[in-house]
C-alpha positions in Angstrom: 65.3 38.8 97.6 61.8 39.0 98.6 61.2 40.0 102.3 59.2 38.3 104.4 56.4 40.1 106.5 55.1 39.1 109.7 51.7 39.6 108.8 52.0 38.4 106.0 53.3 34.6 107.0 50.5 35.1 110.2 47.4 35.7 107.3 49.0 32.5 105.1 49.2 30.8 108.0 45.6 31.2 109.1 44.5 31.2 105.2 45.9 27.4 105.3 44.3 26.2 108.9 40.5 27.8 106.8 41.0 26.6 103.5 42.0 22.8 105.4 39.1 23.3 107.9 36.9 24.1 104.4 37.6 21.0 103.1 36.4 19.4 106.3 39.5 17.9 108.1 41.0 19.3 111.5 44.2 21.5 111.1 45.6 23.3 113.8 49.8 25.2 114.6 52.4 22.9 115.8 55.1 23.4 117.0 57.4 26.4 117.4 54.5 29.0 116.5 53.1 28.4 118.8 55.3 28.1 122.1 56.9 31.5 120.4 53.4 33.1 120.5 53.1 32.0 124.0 55.7 33.5 124.7 55.6 37.0 123.2 57.9 35.9 120.7 57.0 36.8 116.5 57.1 33.5 115.4 59.7 33.0 112.2 57.6 30.3 110.5 55.2 28.8 110.9 54.1 25.1 110.5 50.4 23.4 110.7 49.3 19.8 111.6 45.8 18.2 110.1 44.3 14.5 109.6 44.2 15.4 105.8 46.7 12.8 104.0 49.2 14.7 101.2 47.9 13.7 97.9 44.0 15.2 99.8 46.8 18.5 101.1 48.0 18.5 97.5 43.8 18.6 96.2 43.2 21.2 98.4 46.1 23.5 97.3 46.5 22.6 93.9 50.0 20.6 92.7 51.3 24.1 91.1 51.6 25.6 94.6 52.7 22.8 96.4 56.4 20.7 96.7 55.7 16.6 97.7 59.1 16.7 99.2 58.4 15.7 102.2 55.7 13.7 101.4 57.4 10.4 102.4 57.4 11.1 106.3 53.4 13.2 106.0 54.3 16.5 105.2 53.9 18.6 101.5 55.6 22.2 102.0 52.0 25.1 100.7 53.9 28.0 98.5 52.4 30.8 99.8 52.1 34.9 98.6 55.8 36.4 97.5 55.7 38.5 101.3 54.6 34.8 103.0 57.4 32.4 102.0 56.4 28.7 102.1 54.5 26.7 104.8 55.4 23.0 106.1 51.8 21.1 105.8 52.2 17.4 108.5 49.5 15.2 108.4 49.1 14.2 111.8 51.6 11.0 112.4 53.2 8.4 114.3 57.4 7.3 113.6 58.3 3.8 113.6 62.0 3.0 114.2 64.6 5.2 114.0 67.0 2.4 112.6 69.9 5.6 111.3 69.5 7.7 115.4 68.0 10.8 112.9 65.0 10.0 110.8 61.9 7.4 110.7 62.1 4.4 108.9 57.8 5.5 107.4 55.5 6.9 109.4 51.9 6.0 110.5 49.1 8.6 110.2 46.8 8.8 113.8 45.3 11.5 115.9 46.7 14.9 117.5 46.9 13.4 120.1 49.6 10.5 119.4 51.7 12.5 116.5 51.9 15.4 120.1 53.3 12.2 121.8 55.9 11.7 119.2 57.5 15.1 118.8 61.1 16.1 120.9 60.4 18.4 124.3 56.9 19.5 125.9 57.4 23.5 124.7 57.2 22.2 120.9 54.2 19.5 121.7 51.7 22.4 121.3 48.7 23.0 118.7 47.0 26.2 118.2 44.0 26.8 117.4 43.8 30.4 115.5 40.1 30.8 114.5 38.7 30.1 118.8 42.2 31.2 120.0 42.9 28.4 122.2 45.9 25.9 122.8 46.1 22.4 122.3 47.9 20.4 125.3 48.2 16.7 125.3 51.7 17.0 127.4 52.5 19.5 129.8 53.6 22.8 127.5 52.1 24.8 128.7 53.1 24.3 132.1 57.0 24.0 131.8 56.8 27.1 130.0 55.6 28.7 133.0 58.3 26.9 134.7 60.8 27.9 132.1 62.4 23.9 131.9 62.8 22.2 128.9 61.4 18.7 129.6 61.3 15.6 127.1 57.5 13.7 126.0 58.4 10.2 127.6 61.8 9.3 128.3 64.8 11.6 127.1 67.5 8.7 126.4 64.6 7.4 124.0 63.7 10.8 122.4 67.3 11.4 121.6 67.9 7.3 120.6 65.7 8.1 118.0 67.3 11.1 116.8 70.6 11.9 118.6 70.2 16.3 116.8 67.3 17.3 119.9 70.0 16.8 122.0 71.4 19.5 120.5 68.4 21.2 120.1 68.2 20.7 123.8 70.8 23.4 124.6 69.3 25.9 121.8 66.3 25.7 123.1 67.4 26.5 126.8 70.4 29.1 126.0 67.7 30.2 123.9 64.7 30.7 125.9 66.9 31.1 129.2 65.4 27.9 130.3 66.6 25.3 133.0 67.5 21.8 131.2 65.3 19.3 133.5 68.7 17.4 135.3 66.9 14.2 133.4 68.0 15.5 130.0 71.0 16.6 131.3 72.1 13.5 132.8 70.6 11.7 128.9 72.8 14.4 126.9 75.9 13.4 129.0 75.5 9.9 129.0 74.6 10.1 124.6 76.8 13.1 123.7 79.7 10.6 121.8 76.5 9.5 120.0 76.3 13.2 118.0 78.2 11.9 115.9 75.7 9.9 113.8 74.5 13.6 113.1 75.0 14.9 109.4 78.2 17.2 110.0 75.6 19.9 108.2 72.8 19.3 110.7 75.8 20.1 113.2 76.8 23.8 111.5 73.0 24.4 111.7 72.4 23.9 114.9 75.9 25.7 115.7 74.7 28.7 113.5 71.8 29.2 115.6 72.9 29.7 119.2 76.1 31.5 117.7 74.3 34.4 115.9 71.7 34.2 118.9 72.2 36.6 121.5 72.1 33.6 124.0 75.3 32.4 122.1 77.6 32.1 125.2 75.4 30.4 127.5 74.3 28.1 124.5 78.6 27.3 124.5 78.7 26.8 128.7 76.1 24.0 127.8 77.8 22.6 125.6 80.8 21.8 127.4 78.7 21.0 130.2 76.9 18.4 128.3 79.4 17.0 127.3 78.3 17.7 124.0 81.9 19.9 122.8 84.1 17.2 123.3 82.3 15.6 120.7 81.5 18.2 118.1 83.9 21.0 119.1 86.9 20.0 121.0 89.0 22.9 120.2 87.3 24.5 123.3 87.7 22.0 125.6 90.3 23.5 127.9 93.3 20.9 128.4 94.6 23.5 131.6 94.3 26.2 133.4 95.9 28.2 130.3 93.5 27.1 128.3 90.6 27.5 130.7 91.4 31.6 130.9 91.5 31.9 127.0 87.9 29.9 126.8 87.0 32.6 129.2 88.2 35.1 127.3 86.5 34.0 123.7 83.7 34.2 125.7 83.8 37.4 126.9 84.6 39.0 123.5 81.6 36.4 122.4 78.9 38.5 124.2 80.1 41.8 123.3 79.3 41.3 119.5 76.7 42.7 118.5 74.8 41.2 115.2 77.1 38.6 114.4 77.5 36.1 111.3 77.7 32.4 111.5 81.9 33.5 110.4 82.5 36.5 113.2 80.7 34.4 115.7 83.0 31.1 115.3 86.1 33.7 114.8 85.5 35.1 118.4 84.6 31.7 119.6 88.3 30.3 118.8 90.2 33.2 118.4 91.9 32.7 121.8 92.3 28.7 121.6 92.7 28.2 117.6 95.0 29.5 115.2 93.8 29.4 111.6 94.4 26.3 110.4 92.4 25.1 113.3 89.6 27.3 112.3 89.7 26.0 109.0 89.2 22.0 110.0 86.3 23.5 111.8 85.1 24.4 109.1 86.2 21.8 106.9 84.4 19.7 109.6 80.8 20.8 109.7 81.6 21.4 105.8 80.5 25.2 105.6 80.5 27.1 103.1 83.6 28.6 101.5 82.8 31.8 101.5 81.9 30.7 105.7 85.4 29.2 106.0 87.0 32.0 104.3 85.9 34.6 106.6 86.3 33.3 109.7 89.8 31.7 109.3 90.9 35.3 107.1 89.1 36.9 110.6 92.1 34.7 113.0 94.3 35.7 110.7 94.0 39.6 110.2 93.3 40.1 114.3 96.4 39.1 115.5 98.5 40.9 112.7 96.3 43.7 112.8 97.2 44.4 117.0 98.0 47.7 116.4 97.4 49.7 113.0 99.0 52.5 114.1 102.3 51.2 113.6 101.9 49.4 110.5 103.3 50.4 107.1 100.2 52.1 104.7 100.9 49.6 102.4 100.3 46.6 105.0 97.5 48.5 105.8 95.7 49.0 103.8 94.9 45.8 102.1 92.9 44.6 105.1 90.7 47.6 105.0 89.6 47.4 101.4 89.3 43.7 102.0 85.3 43.1 102.1 85.1 41.0 105.6 86.7 44.4 106.7 83.8 45.6 109.3 83.2 42.3 110.7 87.2 42.2 111.6 86.3 46.1 113.3 83.5 43.8 115.1 86.0 41.4 116.1 88.3 44.3 117.1 86.0 46.5 119.5 85.2 43.5 121.2 88.2 42.4 122.6 89.0 46.2 123.4 91.2 47.2 120.9 89.0 50.2 120.0 91.6 52.5 120.0 92.5 50.9 117.6 89.4 50.0 115.1 89.2 53.4 115.3 91.8 54.4 114.0 90.8 52.0 111.1 87.4 53.9 110.8 89.4 56.8 110.3 91.4 55.6 107.5 88.4 54.2 105.7 87.2 58.2 105.6 89.3 58.7 103.3 88.5 59.6 100.1 88.3 56.5 97.7 91.2 57.6 95.6 93.9 57.9 98.4 92.5 54.9 100.3 92.4 52.9 97.0 93.8 54.1 94.9 94.3 53.2 90.7 97.6 51.0 90.2 100.7 52.9 88.2 101.8 49.7 86.7 99.9 46.5 85.3 100.3 43.2 83.3 100.3 45.0 80.3 103.4 47.8 81.1 105.6 44.5 82.4 104.5 43.2 78.7 105.5 45.9 76.5 108.7 46.4 78.5 109.4 42.6 77.3 109.8 41.5 80.5 108.7 37.4 80.1 105.3 36.4 81.4 105.5 34.3 84.6 105.6 34.2 88.4 107.5 37.1 88.5 105.0 39.5 87.0 102.8 38.6 90.6 106.0 40.1 92.6 106.7 43.1 90.6 103.3 44.5 90.6 103.0 43.9 94.1 106.5 45.4 95.0 105.4 48.7 92.6 102.1 48.3 94.8 103.7 48.7 98.1 106.3 51.3 97.0 103.2 53.3 95.9 101.3 52.6 98.8 104.1 54.0 101.0 104.8 57.1 99.4 108.4 55.5 97.4 106.6 55.8 94.2 104.4 59.0 93.0 103.7 58.5 89.6 103.8 55.7 86.4 106.9 56.8 84.9 108.6 56.4 88.5 107.3 52.8 88.3 108.5 52.4 85.2 112.3 52.7 85.6 112.1 51.3 89.1 111.6 48.1 87.6 114.9 48.2 86.3 116.3 47.8 90.2 114.2 44.9 91.3 
């Protein structure tokens, strides 16, 4: 997989604006990249806004270098060099009604000012001229950046009625930037929180992923609870009594100690005190997470309880956990729950030589077949029993293992 570099992304973003202007059109960087730059952050990607139509954009950059997936909304994706990735180039537009609470029924091409006014929050409604080093601000976004606040462009209820996902985005931006939610936004989210149900599970999951892997994850969860969004998307963390309140606080402390977690680990940390593995799987299926993420999150919650005292475990019980692909996440979870001693013991065992940590099995299914044992479910139980005895030092040779089968 080719790694994107900030330098290549920026050069490509400059090149896109330059080519549009050379063709006689207006073009600016837009949205999040402008916000991040003004906050002193390196933009993760760049968006360009222009008065060129989608068809004109494709003519300028060529059809082989463009994707028209979002053309109906005025968006063309332009493919750049390998280290630069892709840039979405959007025609200045204003949106019609949002019948589904997520997408405009159609768009009308317009001016840069009108385009800014249809966006969600003032800090995301900024344009930037990279050649004149000039911010174009029609919505007061620079002032709100300075005041460190999240404010809607226009009436919050109208913005949220158009696109319900904006409620989750407001929470994420507030937590990630440590910006205050304007009171009118907070009140609107509380009143409309239940309407988040019209948003697809995949989009909710994407926002939750961004929240939970970010260092601001604890603040984000507290905001989800405060705005009542948690009750609509993650009821499992809403405490129903004093004991659950303590469990939630414990989980938030654990989450806060994680360093650079992936989605599965962060989700497991959030749920491990208040939910069992079954509940974790329910959440993952609700959000339609991949099998890989689901299996990892469920496994972490299951094994976190099972491995609480590894020194007291038989090697045949501990070893299969240690050689599982998710062990590093499990150890991070243990360390975050203040089980440093248990985690250190496991890390010490992981430093064993490969043949000692995970020795080849003494007996295989082929051996059972040669002994005349009919194939069937018993193969699994026989091989499992022999493996456990091997790991615990009760069987040391293949010959001894074959002899022991007759006693099963």
